[in-house]
C-alpha positions in Angstrom: 10.2 20.0 -0.9 10.3 16.2 -1.2 7.9 14.2 -3.3 5.5 12.1 -1.2 6.3 8.4 -0.9 4.0 6.2 -2.9 2.9 2.6 -2.6 1.0 0.1 -4.7 -0.2 -3.4 -3.9 0.1 -6.5 -6.0 -1.5 -9.9 -5.7 0.9 -12.6 -4.5 3.6 -13.3 -7.1 2.2 -10.6 -9.4 4.7 -7.9 -8.6 7.7 -9.3 -10.4 5.6 -10.1 -13.5 4.4 -6.5 -13.6 7.8 -4.9 -13.2 7.7 -4.0 -9.5 11.5 -3.5 -9.4 11.6 -1.1 -12.4 13.1 2.4 -11.8 10.0 4.2 -13.2 6.3 3.4 -13.1 3.1 4.9 -14.4 1.4 7.1 -11.8 -2.0 5.3 -12.0 -3.0 3.2 -9.0 -0.3 4.4 -6.6 -1.3 5.6 -3.1 0.3 8.5 -1.2 2.2 7.2 1.8 3.0 10.0 4.3 6.2 9.9 6.2 6.3 9.5 9.1 3.5 7.0 8.9 3.0 3.3 8.1 1.6 1.1 5.4 -1.6 0.4 7.3 -2.4 4.1 7.8 -1.8 4.8 4.1 -4.1 1.9 3.1 -6.8 2.9 5.5 -6.7 6.5 4.3 -7.0 5.3 0.7 -10.0 3.1 1.5 -8.1 -0.1 0.6 -8.5 -1.7 4.0 -10.6 -1.4 7.1 -9.0 -0.1 10.3 -6.9 -3.1 11.5 -7.2 -1.9 15.1 -11.0 -2.1 15.1 -12.8 -5.3 16.2 -11.3 -8.3 14.3 -10.3 -6.4 11.2 -6.7 -7.5 11.6 -7.7 -10.9 10.2 -8.7 -9.3 6.9 -5.5 -7.3 6.8 -3.1 -10.2 7.5 -2.1 -10.4 3.8 -0.1 -7.2 4.3 2.3 -8.9 6.7 
């Protein structure tokens, strides 16, 4: 069985400073990202963003793009 994909968000320009490109990371703060799926679905499921397809929520989720 495969390990689930994981994702984590960084503030702009913060990822490199925090070692985003390292081979290994601490497990804290990472979100499961089911495959098939997409980034938006994983963030909604984790409660990090509101549903971008409801009303005008896409405006508050524009940072993802």
